[in-house]
C-alpha positions in Angstrom: 85.8 51.0 64.9 87.9 48.2 66.5 90.2 50.7 68.2 87.2 52.5 69.8 85.8 49.1 70.9 89.1 48.1 72.4 89.4 51.4 74.3 85.9 50.9 75.6 86.7 47.4 76.8 89.9 48.7 78.4 88.1 51.4 80.3 85.5 48.9 81.5 88.2 46.5 82.6 90.0 49.2 84.5 86.8 50.2 86.3 86.1 46.6 87.2 89.6 46.2 88.6 89.2 49.4 90.7 85.9 48.2 92.1 87.1 44.7 92.9 90.1 46.0 94.8 88.2 48.8 96.6 86.2 46.3 98.6 89.2 44.2 99.7 90.0 46.3 102.7 88.0 48.5 105.0 89.5 51.7 106.4 88.5 52.9 109.8 89.7 56.1 111.4 89.0 57.0 115.1 90.5 59.4 117.6 92.4 58.3 120.7 90.1 57.3 123.6 87.3 56.3 121.3 85.8 52.8 120.7 86.5 51.3 117.3 84.4 48.6 115.7 86.3 46.6 113.1 83.5 45.1 111.0 83.5 41.5 109.8 80.3 39.6 109.0 79.8 36.3 107.2 77.4 36.5 104.3 76.1 33.0 105.0 76.2 32.3 108.7 76.8 28.7 109.6 78.4 27.0 112.6 81.3 29.2 113.5 84.3 27.1 114.6 87.2 29.6 114.8 87.4 33.4 114.9 91.0 34.7 114.9 91.6 38.5 114.9 95.3 39.3 114.3 97.3 42.4 113.5 100.1 42.3 110.8 102.9 43.6 113.0 102.2 41.2 115.9 103.4 38.0 114.2 101.4 34.9 115.1 99.9 36.4 118.3 96.2 36.9 118.3 94.3 40.0 119.2 91.3 37.9 120.0 90.8 34.1 119.5 87.6 32.1 119.7 87.7 28.3 119.2 84.3 26.7 119.5 82.9 26.5 122.1 85.0 29.0 124.1 87.2 32.0 123.9 90.9 31.2 124.2 92.6 33.1 126.9 95.9 33.3 125.0 96.2 36.6 123.3 98.6 39.5 122.8 99.0 40.9 126.3 98.5 44.5 125.2 94.9 43.8 124.1 93.8 42.0 127.3 90.6 43.7 128.6 90.6 46.0 125.6 89.0 43.9 122.9 85.8 41.8 122.6 83.5 40.6 119.9 80.6 43.0 119.2 78.2 40.1 119.7 79.7 37.1 121.6 76.9 34.9 120.3 77.9 35.9 116.8 74.3 36.2 115.6 73.8 36.5 111.9 77.5 35.8 111.4 78.6 39.1 113.0 82.2 38.6 114.2 83.1 42.3 114.4 85.8 43.3 116.9 85.3 46.0 119.4 88.5 47.8 120.4 88.0 50.0 123.5 90.0 53.1 124.5 91.9 53.2 121.2 95.5 54.6 121.4 97.9 55.6 118.6 99.8 52.3 119.0 96.6 50.4 118.1 96.9 51.6 114.5 97.6 48.9 111.9 96.1 46.3 109.6 93.9 43.8 111.3 92.8 40.5 109.8 89.9 38.3 110.9 90.0 34.7 109.8 86.8 32.7 110.3 86.5 29.0 109.9 82.9 27.7 109.7 80.6 24.9 108.5 77.6 25.5 106.4 75.0 22.9 105.3 77.0 20.1 103.6 80.2 22.1 103.4 82.9 21.9 106.1 85.7 24.2 107.1 84.9 27.1 104.9 87.1 30.2 105.4 86.1 33.8 105.4 88.6 36.7 105.8 88.1 40.4 106.6 90.9 43.0 106.4 90.5 46.3 108.3 93.0 49.1 108.4 92.7 51.1 111.6 94.1 54.6 111.7 94.2 56.7 114.8 93.8 60.4 114.2 95.3 63.2 116.3 93.4 64.6 119.2 90.7 63.2 121.5 87.2 62.5 120.3 83.9 61.9 122.0 82.2 59.9 119.3 83.1 56.6 117.8 82.8 55.9 114.1 84.5 56.6 110.8 83.9 58.6 107.7 86.0 56.2 105.7 83.2 54.0 104.3 81.1 57.1 103.5 83.9 58.7 101.6 84.6 55.4 99.8 80.9 55.0 98.8 80.8 58.6 97.6 83.9 58.1 95.4 82.5 54.8 94.1 79.2 56.5 93.1 81.1 59.4 91.5 83.2 57.0 89.4 80.0 55.1 88.5 78.4 58.3 87.4 81.4 59.3 85.3 81.5 55.9 83.7 77.8 56.0 82.8 78.2 59.6 81.5 81.2 58.5 79.4 79.2 55.5 78.0 76.3 57.8 77.1 78.8 59.9 75.2 80.7 57.1 73.5 77.7 55.1 72.3 76.1 57.9 70.2 79.5 58.7 68.7 80.1 55.0 68.0 76.6 54.7 66.3 77.4 57.7 64.1 80.7 56.2 63.1 79.1 52.9 62.2 76.3 54.7 60.1 78.9 56.7 58.1 80.7 53.5 57.0 
């Protein structure tokens, strides 16, 4: 009985680890020439003080930097006139980055760090991590199937988990009754 319970707890723990790490990074794939939207949204929108989009391989240079109340002109030169926020007014906490005319050299891991104030809390920090892949060939539509595939895999794993629980519980009950 205890071995079966421990196994059940182990399986549940592994599923929870998988789910928690799955949502840590968003994967986006676009074709060269397309527009990519790298999503980042605050769950509780407050007064946004700093939005700093960076890419891992660029060191401390910013892809886009906003310091309230203005956009800072200092940024990585290769992104000049190629990037902007999806909504410059950042309504509803939307600080998503728009990357126009994507090229293969734009691939990489982008990080958005947001510093904001909310109610009685000051200098809260929110971080989004987006991995951008640039597929071969030219495309005419923007977008990505990455989130859809991730959601499908997550739902499939959830279904398998529920199915396995529905099998394990009756077996567990039978084992307990036989003792």
